[in-house]
N, C-alpha and C positions, 0 to 999 in steps of 0.2 A: 398514922403517918407512914408513908411507903418507904421503901429502901432508897437511900440517897444514891443518885446516879449523876455523875459529872459528865455532861454531854457538850462536845464541841460541834456546833453547827457550821458547816461550810456552806452557806446559803445566802443568796441575795434577797430573798423574800422574808421579811419579818413575819408576815402572815403565815407562811408555810411552816416556819420554825415554831410559831405559837401553836399551830395545829398539831405538830408532832409532840410538843410538850403536853398538850391536853391528852393525846393518845397514851403517852407514857404514864401520866397520872392515873388514867383509867386502868392501866395495866399494873398498878401497884407500886410504881416508882415515884420517887420525889426528885424530879429532875432539877439539877442546878446547871444551867446552860449559858453558853456564850456564843454569839453569832459572829462569824468573820466572813469577809468577801474577797480578800486578796491573800497572796502568798505571805507578804510581810506581816499581816495581821495574824495569820495562822502560825507562822514561826514564833511570833511574840507570845501567842497564847500557849503554845506547847512548852515554851521556856518558863513561863510564869506559873503555870498550874499543872497539877496532875489530873489526867482525864481518864474516864472509864470507857469512853466510846466516841467515835467520830461519825456523824451523819452528814454525807456530802451530796449536794446537788450535782447532777451530771455536767451541767454547763452554766457558767456564770459569765457576766459581761467581761470581767477582768481575770477570770480564773477558770479552771476546768477540773473535773474529777481526776484525770490522769496527773495533772500538775500537783494537785493536793496529795495524791497517793505518793508521788515522788518526794514531796516535802516531808511527809510522814516517815518514809524510808530513810531520808537523809538525817532526820532527827535521831535515828537509832532507837526510837520507841516502838513498841509492839502493841498497838491498840486495835480493837475491832473497827474496821472501816467498812461502812455500809453505804452504798450508792442509792440515791433516790432520784427519780426522773419522771417527767410526764411522757416522754417518747424518746426511745433510743434504739438503735440497730442492735440486733442480737450479737453480731460479730464484735461490736464495740464492747458490749458487756463481757463477752468471753475474754477479750483481750485484757480488760481491766482485772478480771478474776485471775488470769494467769500472772498478772503483775503483782498480785497480792491483795486485791480487794476481797472482802470476805462474803459479801452478799449484795444483792440488788433487789429493789422492789419499786413498783410503780406508785407515783403520787396519787393515782386514781383510787388506790385501795391500800389501806394500811393494816389489813386484817392479819398479815404475817409479821407486823413490826415487832410486837412484844415477844412472840416465840423466837423470832430471829435474833433479837437482842439478848434474850436469855441464853440462847444457844451460843452466840458469839462470845458472851461473857464467860460462859463455861469453857468454850474453846480457847479463849485467851488465857484462862487459868491453866488449861492443859499445856498450852505452849510455854507458859512461864515455868511450869514444872519440868517440861522437857528441856528447856534451856539450863535449868539447875542441874538436871541429870547429866547433860552433855558436859557441863563444867566440871562435874565431879567424877565423870567416868574414867578419867585418867588415873585417879587415885583411890576412888571408893567403889569397889565392885558391888557392894551391897546396894548402893544408890542405883547402879545399873539394873540390878535384879528387880528393883521396884519401879523402873521407868515405865511410863504409860505408852511408850513407843518401843518398837522392836529395835534391839541393839545387837550388832554382830561385830565380833573382833576376829580378824584374820591375820595370818602372817604376811610377810612382805610379798609373797607370791600369790596372795588371794585365796589361800586355803583356810577354811573356817576353823577357828580354835575355840570359839565361845559364841553362844547365842543366849539371849535372855528369855524368860517365860513368854513375853509378849510376842517374840518371834515364833515360838511354838504355837501360840494361839492363832497368829496371822497366817501361817503356812500349813499347819497341820502336821508338820514334821517335829519329832522330839529332838532334844539337844543331841542325844546319842546318834540319831540318824543324820543330823546336819554336820556335826563335827567331822572334819576330814574331807568334806565336799568342797568344790570350788564355789566362790561367791555366787556365781550365776546359775546354780543348779536348778533353781525354780523359775528361771526366765522362760517366757512364752515363745519368742520367735527370734529370728536373726537380727531384727532391728534392735531389740532389747540387748541381745548379745553384743552387738557392736557398741552400744552405749556402755555396757559393762567393761569392754576393752578400753574405752576412753577413760572410764573411771579409774581403772587400774593404772593406766599410764599417767594420769594426773597425780594420784596420791603417791605413786612410786617416785615421782619427781618432787615430792614435798608440797604439793598444792592440794587445797580442798576441792571437792567436786560436789555439785548439786544437779539433780535431774530426776526424771520420772521413769519408772519401769512398769511393765505389765508382767505379772507373775501368774503362775498356775498353782493353785492350792492342791494339796495332796488328793482331795476328793474330786479334782477336775475343774472346779470353779475358778474364774479369772478374777483378779483384783489388781488395783493400781497402788503404787507406793511412791511417795516423794522421798528421795534418798539424799542424805548428807554424809559424805565420806571425808574423813580426816586422817592424816598420817600421824603415827606415834613415833617420835624420833628418839634415838639414843643420845648419849652425851656428845657424840661426834656429829649429831645432826642428821644421821642416817635413819630413814624410816625402817622400823623393825616390825611394826604392826599397823594395821588399819582399823579404825573405828567407824562403823557404818550405823547411822541412825536412820530408821525407816518409819515413815508415817503413812497410814492408810488414807488414800485420797480417792477411793472408788466412788463415793457419793458425789464428790465434786466433779470428777471426770464424767460421770453419768449425766450430771446437770449440764456440763459444757457440751457434751455430745448431743444432748437433746436440743439445746439452743442452736447449735450449728445445723442440726437436721431441719429444724423449723425454718432456718434462714435459707436453706438450699434445696429442700425437697418438698414436693407437693404432698399435702397431708392426706388427700383422698387416694391417689394412685401410687404414691411412693416414688414417682418419677422425679427427675430433676425439675426444679422450678425455673422461672424465667431468669433469675439472677445467676444460677449455676449454669444454665444454658449459654447465656451471654459470655460467661467466663470460659466455658469449653470452646465456644465458637471463636473467641479471641485467641485462644491457644492454637486452635486449628488453623486459623488464618496466618498466624505468625510462623507456624511450622511449614505450611504450604509455601509461604513466601521464602523461607530459608532454604527449603529443599527443592523448590521449583516444581511442585506438583499441584494437582487440582484438589480442591475441597468443595463440598456441596452442602446445601441446606434445603431441607424439604419442609414446607409449611402445610400442615394438614388441618382441614376443618371438616367436621361431620355435617353432612347434608341433612337439613330439616330436623336437627336435634331438638330444636325448640318445641316442635310438635310433641315429642316424647315427654318433655318436662311439663308442657301445658296440659296434656291429656292424662298422664300417669302420675305426675307429681315429681318433685325434685329427688326424693329418695330413690325412685326407680331410675331417674335420669343419672344419678350418681352410680348406680349399679351398672348401667350401660357404659358409662365413662370408664369404669374400672375394667370391664370386659374389653372395651375398645383399646385401652392401654395394653392389655395382655396380647391382643392381636398385633398391635404395632410392634411390641417388643419382639415378637417372633419374626418380624420382617427385617430386623437390623442385624448388623455384623458385630463381632467383638471389637471393642474400641469405639463404636459409634455411641452417640448420646441421644437418648429419647427424653424429651421434656414436655411437660404440660404447661402451656402458657396461661391457662385460665379458661373457664367455660368449656367449650368443646374444641379448643384449638390445641394442637400438638406441633412440636418441632423435632426434626431429626437432624443432628449434626453429623455429617460424614467427613471426618478429618482428612481422609486421603482416598481418592478415587482415581482409577486409571483413565476413565473417559466418561463422556456424557451418557454413553450407552449403558455403562455400569449403573449410573444413577437411575436411568430410565427403567432398568430391570427391577430395581428396588421399588420404584414408584408403581410399577405394574403389579408387583407382589402385594403392595398395600391395597390397591384397587381390588385385586382378587380376594384378599382377606376379608374385605367388607362386602363382598358379593353374597356371603352366607348370612342368613338371618341371625338375629340375637333372640334368645329365649328369655323372656322376662315375665315373671308371675304366671308361668305356664302358657304363655302365648308367644308367637313369633313376630318380630318386628324387623323391618329392613331399614337400616341406616347406612347409607353409602358415604364415601369420603371424596373430597376434592383436594388435590395436591398441587401446590405451587413449588417450582424448583428454581433455585438460583445457584450459580457456580462461581467459585473464586478461581481466577481473578477477573474473568470477563464481565461478570454481572455486579461487580463491586469490589473495592479493595479494602473495605473496613467492615467490621461485623454488623454495624447498624444499617449500612446500605444493603448488605446482602440479605439481612432479615427483612428489610422493607421491600426489596425486590421480589423475594420469595412470596411475601404476603400479597403483593400485586399479582403475581402469576397465579396464586391460588384463587383470587377473585376472578381472574380471567377464565380459569377452569369452571368456576360457578356460572359465569355469564354464558359459557358455551354449552351449558346443560347439566353441569355437576357430574359426579361419579366418574371423574377422569383426572389426568394430570396435565400440567402445562408448564413448559419452560419459560422463564422470563425472557422477554425480547425488548428491544429498544422501542418497538411500536407501543408496547404496554406503557412504557415510561412517557412516551409522547402523548398518548391518550390521557394519562394522568395529568400531565402539565396542562393539556387543553381543558380538561375538566376543572382543574383548580382555577384556571383563568376564567372559565365560564362562570364558576361559582362566585368568584370575586366580583365580576361585572354584574351578575344577577343580584347579588346582595345589595347593590346600589342602584338597581334599575329604577325603582320607584322614585327615589330621591333625585336622580338625574333626569327624570321625566322621559325615560326611554320607552315606556309602555304606551300603547295606543289601543283604542277600541274600534273595531269594525262591527258593522251590524248587518245581519242577514235577515231578509224578510221571511215571514211565515204566512203562507197563503191558505185561504179557505178554498177547498177543492170544488165546492159547489158554486160559490159566487165569483171565484177567481180574483178576490180582493185580498189585500194585505190585512191580516188581523193581528199581527204582532211582529216584533223584531227581536232577534237574539243578539245580545252583546257578546262579542268574541274578542279576547285580549290578544294583542300582538306585541312582540318585542322587537324594536328596531335595532339592527346591528350596526357596527361602525361603518360597514360598506354600504349602508342604506337599505339593505334587504330586511324583510319582516319575517320573524319566526312565528309559526303557529304554536298554540299552547302545548301540543304534544312534544315539542322540542325542548321545553324548559320547565313546565309545571312539575313533572316528576322530580327534577332536581330541586326545585323549590320546596317540595314536600320533604325530601330527604334532609334539606338544610333547615327545615322548620321555619321558613319565611313565607310559606304560601298564604298564611293569614294576612300578612301585610299586603300581598298582591290582591287578595280577595277584598280587603277593605277598600283598596283603591278602585277596583272594578265597580263595586257597589256605589261608591260615592260618584265616580266619574260617569257611570252609565245613567244614574238617576238625573244628574245635572245635564248631561248632553241630550238625553232622550226626552226629557219633559216637554220642551217646546214643540218637538216633532209630534209627540203623542197628543198634545193639546190641539195641534193644527189639524188633526184628523176629525175633529168635531165630536159632539156627544152622541151623534146618531149611531156611530159604530166605533165605540171606544176600543182602542188597541192596547196591547199589553207589551211590557218589556220583560224579556226572559234573560236570565243570566245564571251561570253555574255557581254553586256554592260547594266548597270542599268539606270533607269530613272534619278537618281541623277547625274550620270556621264554625261549624255547627256545635262543636264541643266547647266553645267560648261562652262562659256564663254571661247572660245579658245580651246575647246577640240580637234578640228580638227588639230590645230598646235601641240598638244601633240602627236597625232597619227603620224603626219608627222615626228616628231623627232624620234619616236621609229622605224619607217620604215627605216629612214636613218641610224640609229645606227646599225640595224640588217642586212641591206642589202636586205630586202624583198621589192618587188614591190607592189604598192597599190592593184593590182588585186589579190594578194595572201592572202590578209587579208579580212576576212568576219566577220563583227560585227553583232551579233544577238540581236534583240530587241524584247520585248514582246508586245502583243496587247495593254496592259495598257499604254505603253509609247505613243502609237498613240492616244488613247482616251483622254489622258491628254491634248494633243494638245498645249504644251507649246511653246512659241515663240522662246526661246533660243534653245530648242530641234530642232525646225524646222531649225534654222540657222545652227546648228552643222551638222544635217543630210544632208542638202543641200551641205554644204562645203565638207563633206566626199564623197558624190557622185561625186562632181566635181573633187575631188582628185583621184578618181578611185577605192576607197575602195568599196568592195561589201557589200550590206546590206541584211540581212536575217530577216524574221519575224518568231519568234520561238514559239513553243507550239500553233500553229494555231488551232482555234476552241474552245479554253477554255476561251477566253475573250469576248470582246464586239466590235470587230473591224468590219468595213464594207468595201465594195468595194471602197467607197470614200476614206478611209484612205490608202488602198492598192495602189490606183492610185496616191496618193499624192506624193509618193516618188518612185524613180526607184529601187525597190527591185529586187534582182537577184534570191533569193531563198525563198521558203516557206516550213517550216518544220511542218509536221503533228504530232500532239501531240501523245505521247505513249499511252494515254488512249484510243484513237481510234484504234490504231494498235493492242492493247491487246485483243480487242473484234471483230476483223475483221473476224475471222473464225466462232466463235460461233453465232454472231449476224448479220443476213443479212442486217438489216437496217444500221448498221455501215459501211458495205461494200458499200452500196449505197451512204452514206454520204461522204466517202473517195473518191469514184469515182467522185462525184459532185465537191469536192474540187480540185481534179486533173484537171477536165475540166475547172474550173474557173481559175486555175493557168496557164493552157496552154493558155487561152485567154489573160492573162496578160503577157505572155512570161516569166513565172517564172519556174525555176527548182524546182522539188518537192523532198523533203527528208522525208522518213518515219522514225520516231524515235521509239526506243524501240522494234526492231525486235528481238525476242528471240527464234522463232521456224522456221524450214524450211517451214512449211505451211504458216506462216505469210510472209516470204520472197517471196515465190512464188505468194501469193495473191496480195501483194502490187505491185509486178512487173506486174502482169496481169492487175491491175487497172491503170497502166501507171506511177507509181512513177519512177523517174529517179535514185534516190540514196536512200541508207538506212544506218542506223547505229543501233547498239544494241548488246546485249550480244552474239547473234548467230554469229555475224560477228567479234566481238572483244570487249573485256573488256577495260575500261579505265586503262592505265598502264603508268608508268614513260616513259619519252621520250627515254631512252636508249633501252627499250625493243621493240620499234617500228622499229629500224634501219633495222633489218633483213627482215621486211615485206615491207619496203618503197623503199629500193635501187633497181635499175634496175635488178640486179642479182637475188634478191629474187623474183621479180615479173616475 
């Protein structure tokens, strides 16, 4: 049978209370508990029974830890009060510890529960003994000598007349050395000295005083004490002596400081974190508004930092971030705040600046600081910085708007090529609003039927006949104009909605093109070509989706050609490989689009059974003027021949280009010379056997 433990649970969950009870029994206690959920229930329980311990949930539907702590204080009882919670802010915990809570622990892990309870029971016993000593100190000097806390008695002017053995242990000074000194002779700094003056003034006026002091031990170490000072009055009610009882709270203060540091500082770099930065920025804005001066915020992002993490690992990336923080620290002035927002993003708060030029000079200093290489694991790496700048008051009158605008300016610096700074302008804000409007409309483009397909014919250069059509998506705008894919597909990829557009293109193209391709007859079957994004190829079961569309439209697999870019091959995603292999087995043609503009190699071309290679229009456009381009195209054609690939020249716009690509061995071509992308109905007269 374990040691009886009377536990008052301030808890709304019976299950949680039961779990704690099980933990107590495993720890050798025999818990006798009562669970309460409201203030009235707690008051009643404290009046009816004697308790050894209170375990309190941080937040209850009708109650809170702070209210429960106040209820305990109002009862006059001194019981160990331990807070339990699933999630709570560090500052809230510190606040409750300052108000008298004894410990805090997470409901996720009760590993510390038994040791904490044993410690708090011991501490409660110490406090009980201390109270007895304080009651007897006025009449029993022997009790003071045995007190577990330091006790000092001074005259009415604060000159020490007596110290107990605990004082000697706490400070390192003997009684002989302490007697005759002023009460504050061990204090650390002026702040503590000011608090001591307040203590003397209070007790000299007959009032008790409580507070905390930082002291310096005789050996130089610092320690904290909680001090309770009381006056000793004569028969006329005049204070003749002061009794000071001091408790060492160094461990508690260390715990509080650790929690506060975790709440306000970045663990990797030691810089201020986002929460502290926002607080400093708020103070800076208020000061700038009050004194009518400028303030500024610099938002800094390291360029291509992801490459370091991906190639060298996160531990090396963390080392680089630490070095980057050091370089940034060297660029700021006294009184400025440098913070790490997370990842490779940093912020500098300049609470007072004379002009935009002064801010520019700091930004230039930052850019110069990152011009030097970083030495990591014995090698040099260059990581530059992009800096966005926002000023108060012209770029925002509240901290969050200033932070947002500096962030936008930083992205503008990246758009302009990185490794530079950029001030926020209203144009940036306008562009953001336009982009947000665009993204909102694009998100609903499929549902609102705003997308259309145009088809461009693909010609056989030998027979001069159409052998296929490429489906090209268009987005109709409110003014009636049509946008080509390059104006909205990149945004769709960023928004992760490109798969929805791809699905629509596949379904619509198969449905619209099937009658036209069947009208061409079986003698020269044509194919339907359409682009497939990297995102679409990473969808499990994409081959089944293609099979369903072919079945619904009546097209045979060989009539469908899916075009992929070189980037898809370089990514080398496993799901992409599975889908492409399944499509090949199905009989669908695969084409590599815009060849020559990416980073593919013969190894990637050999990995899949491609049927077609499309030479990018950027080469075709220069094939007449630049002999080197002609040689490059000829090399590509020879390579394709070796891999048994048909070659399509894209972007043929002049007769000279058509003749030249034919001379170089291209099988097929498409471009404005041969036919513009048009709605499906306009192609019928060119596709049918009679028209050909």
